[in-house]
MIVORO-428763 format. One line per 2 residues: for each residue x, y, z of C-alpha. Coordinates in nm, 2 decimals. Example, Ala and Ser with C-alpha at 12.3 -4.5 7.8 and 13.67 -1.06 7.14 Angstrom:
1.23:-0.45:0.78 ~ 1.37:-0.11:0.71
//
This chain:
-0.46:0.02:0.92 ~ -0.52:-0.13:0.61
-0.67:0.06:0.31 ~ -0.74:-0.03:-0.06
-0.67:0.25:-0.31 ~ -0.73:0.28:-0.68
-0.37:0.25:-0.86 ~ -0.32:0.31:-1.25
-0.70:0.16:-1.29 ~ -0.62:-0.13:-1.04
-0.73:-0.19:-0.67 ~ -0.41:-0.23:-0.44
-0.44:-0.33:-0.10 ~ -0.15:-0.11:0.14
-0.06:-0.13:0.50 ~ 0.01:0.15:0.65
0.23:0.21:0.94 ~ 0.28:0.52:1.09
0.55:0.66:1.39 ~ 0.65:0.98:1.58
1.00:0.88:1.61 ~ 1.23:0.56:1.40
1.60:0.50:1.46 ~ 1.48:0.43:1.06
1.15:0.36:0.84 ~ 1.40:0.08:0.66
1.49:-0.05:0.97 ~ 1.17:-0.02:1.10
1.04:-0.20:0.73 ~ 1.31:-0.52:0.83
1.13:-0.58:1.16 ~ 0.80:-0.58:1.07
0.88:-0.84:0.78 ~ 1.06:-1.07:1.04
0.77:-1.04:1.24 ~ 0.57:-1.13:0.97
0.34:-0.83:1.03 ~ 0.39:-0.69:0.65
0.13:-0.94:0.42 ~ 0.22:-0.77:0.08
0.23:-0.41:0.02 ~ 0.29:-0.16:0.25
0.39:0.21:0.35 ~ 0.55:0.36:0.68
0.61:0.69:0.77 ~ 0.77:0.87:1.06
0.79:1.23:1.16 ~ 1.17:1.21:1.28
1.49:0.94:1.19 ~ 1.73:0.90:1.47
1.95:0.70:1.24 ~ 1.85:0.79:0.89
2.06:0.63:0.63 ~ 2.16:0.69:0.27
2.37:0.51:0.03 ~ 2.71:0.42:0.08
2.66:0.42:0.46 ~ 2.60:0.83:0.47
2.36:0.94:0.72 ~ 2.04:1.12:0.59
1.95:1.42:0.80 ~ 1.60:1.38:0.94
1.45:1.65:1.16 ~ 1.15:1.62:1.35
0.87:1.75:1.11 ~ 1.07:1.88:0.88
1.09:1.63:0.61 ~ 0.90:1.32:0.44
1.07:1.03:0.57 ~ 0.89:0.71:0.39
0.96:0.32:0.35 ~ 0.73:0.15:0.07
0.71:-0.26:0.14 ~ 0.67:-0.51:-0.11
0.67:-0.87:-0.01 ~ 0.68:-1.06:-0.30
0.91:-1.26:-0.47 ~ 1.08:-1.15:-0.79
1.37:-1.30:-1.02 ~ 1.65:-1.26:-1.08
1.78:-1.09:-0.77 ~ 2.03:-0.89:-0.99
1.77:-0.72:-1.13 ~ 1.63:-0.57:-0.81
1.86:-0.25:-0.88 ~ 1.60:-0.10:-1.16
1.36:-0.06:-0.84 ~ 1.58:0.24:-0.73
1.51:0.39:-1.10 ~ 1.15:0.33:-1.09
1.13:0.50:-0.73 ~ 1.34:0.80:-0.89
1.06:0.83:-1.15 ~ 0.79:0.84:-0.89
0.87:1.07:-0.66 ~ 0.97:1.35:-0.95
0.67:1.27:-1.11 ~ 0.50:1.38:-0.77
0.69:1.65:-0.69 ~ 0.57:1.79:-1.03
0.22:1.71:-0.99 ~ 0.15:1.84:-0.67
0.42:2.14:-0.63 ~ 0.45:2.25:-1.01
0.87:2.20:-0.93 ~ 1.05:2.04:-1.19
1.30:1.80:-1.04 ~ 1.54:1.62:-1.21
1.72:1.28:-1.13 ~ 2.12:1.21:-1.03
2.30:0.91:-1.08 ~ 2.15:0.72:-0.96
1.92:0.79:-0.66 ~ 1.91:1.17:-0.61
1.66:1.43:-0.64 ~ 1.83:1.78:-0.77
1.68:2.08:-0.80 ~ 1.90:2.39:-0.93
2.21:2.21:-0.84 ~ 2.09:2.10:-0.48
1.98:1.81:-0.32 ~ 1.61:1.76:-0.26
1.59:1.44:-0.18 ~ 1.74:1.08:-0.17
1.61:0.69:-0.26 ~ 1.80:0.44:-0.08
1.64:0.03:-0.16 ~ 1.73:-0.27:-0.03
1.62:-0.62:-0.09 ~ 1.58:-0.96:0.08
1.73:-1.20:-0.14 ~ 1.72:-1.56:-0.11
1.96:-1.78:-0.38 ~ 1.84:-1.58:-0.73
1.54:-1.46:-0.60 ~ 1.44:-1.18:-0.40
1.15:-1.24:-0.15 ~ 1.09:-0.89:-0.03
1.20:-0.50:-0.11 ~ 1.25:-0.19:0.08
1.24:0.14:-0.11 ~ 1.33:0.41:0.17
1.30:0.75:0.04 ~ 1.38:1.09:0.21
1.23:1.42:0.13 ~ 1.34:1.79:0.22
0.96:1.97:0.34 ~ 1.06:2.27:0.51
1.32:2.48:0.69 ~ 1.55:2.35:0.94
1.92:2.29:1.03 ~ 2.06:1.97:0.86
2.38:1.80:0.95 ~ 2.55:1.77:0.61
2.84:1.57:0.56 ~ 3.13:1.73:0.47
3.18:1.75:0.08 ~ 2.82:1.68:0.04
2.56:1.85:-0.16 ~ 2.41:2.17:-0.05
2.01:2.09:0.06 ~ 1.72:2.23:-0.04
1.34:2.18:0.07 ~ 1.04:2.22:-0.12
0.92:2.56:0.14 ~ 1.27:2.72:0.01
1.08:2.66:-0.32 ~ 0.79:2.83:-0.27
0.59:2.48:-0.17 ~ 0.45:2.50:0.16
0.36:2.16:0.32 ~ 0.14:2.23:0.64
0.27:1.98:0.96 ~ -0.05:1.84:1.02
-0.05:1.46:1.04 ~ -0.36:1.51:0.76
-0.15:1.66:0.49 ~ 0.20:1.48:0.53
-0.01:1.11:0.53 ~ -0.15:1.24:0.22
0.18:1.35:0.05 ~ 0.28:1.01:0.19
0.02:0.80:0.04 ~ 0.04:0.95:-0.27
0.42:0.87:-0.35 ~ 0.40:0.58:-0.21
0.08:0.53:-0.47 ~ 0.32:0.62:-0.75
0.61:0.41:-0.63 ~ 0.41:0.11:-0.64
0.24:0.21:-1.00 ~ 0.60:0.20:-1.13
0.75:-0.06:-0.95 ~ 0.47:-0.32:-1.10
0.67:-0.23:-1.42 ~ 0.99:-0.39:-1.26
0.82:-0.66:-1.15 ~ 0.66:-0.71:-1.51
0.99:-0.71:-1.67 ~ 0.93:-0.40:-1.83
1.28:-0.29:-1.75 ~ 1.31:-0.08:-2.15
1.05:0.11:-2.03 ~ 1.20:0.25:-1.72
1.53:0.31:-1.83 ~ 1.41:0.54:-2.10
1.15:0.74:-1.79 ~ 1.46:0.80:-1.57
1.67:0.95:-1.88 ~ 1.37:1.17:-1.96
1.37:1.27:-1.60 ~ 1.77:1.32:-1.52
1.93:1.61:-1.46 ~ 2.10:1.60:-1.79
1.82:1.51:-1.99 ~ 1.84:1.59:-2.38
2.22:1.52:-2.38 ~ 2.38:1.22:-2.54
2.51:1.11:-2.18 ~ 2.17:1.14:-2.06
1.96:0.97:-2.36 ~ 2.23:0.76:-2.46
2.34:0.54:-2.21 ~ 2.20:0.27:-1.99
2.20:0.32:-1.61 ~ 2.27:0.09:-1.33
2.07:0.16:-1.03 ~ 2.17:0.11:-0.61
2.03:-0.19:-0.42 ~ 2.11:-0.31:-0.09
2.12:-0.66:-0.09 ~ 2.06:-0.86:0.30
2.09:-1.27:0.22 ~ 1.85:-1.45:0.39
2.12:-1.79:0.32
//
């Protein structure tokens, strides 16, 4: 399905792909890119992930209908490829803003891709880029946000999870409501990613620090943060 939407005063055409079950939305994004089904900007959702992933190869518990499992895909060139890590920061900004606007919950960003509330982990971001030489040809932004109470597998030593339901914000399990939440997050991610495509890195860094867990401290305001991005080379 293809939808036209107003993003920051501009109309952006965004494809939508939704599924009942996937290994992971990021892996499905790669398959859709390889098959040529994604033309420019798209977002992918699923009700459950059987092999959800976080950074450093960690698993991401994705029980059915208990979370937002989303990948936003941009099929467009970007150079230099080493700056693709900025997209992790911009995605975090987008998620914090959406959750603040919709749920009135103060979410903090913890270096560099985690969403925290009161010391517990609400969600995470995994950006992956397809790179040829010094140019990114496609970007995949994977986002997982815990929505409802469920049994979640937590790796030893991992931070305790929390969900929106525990924080007093109930999201209906109906497909329409979940699709609306996914669309809102995808729109906001696209809006902030545009700033990276335009080379506005200083603005991204400043906005990230304003939303950091330790906002207002010297560490949060005086250092530059590097994002985390997995690269997949087609050379």
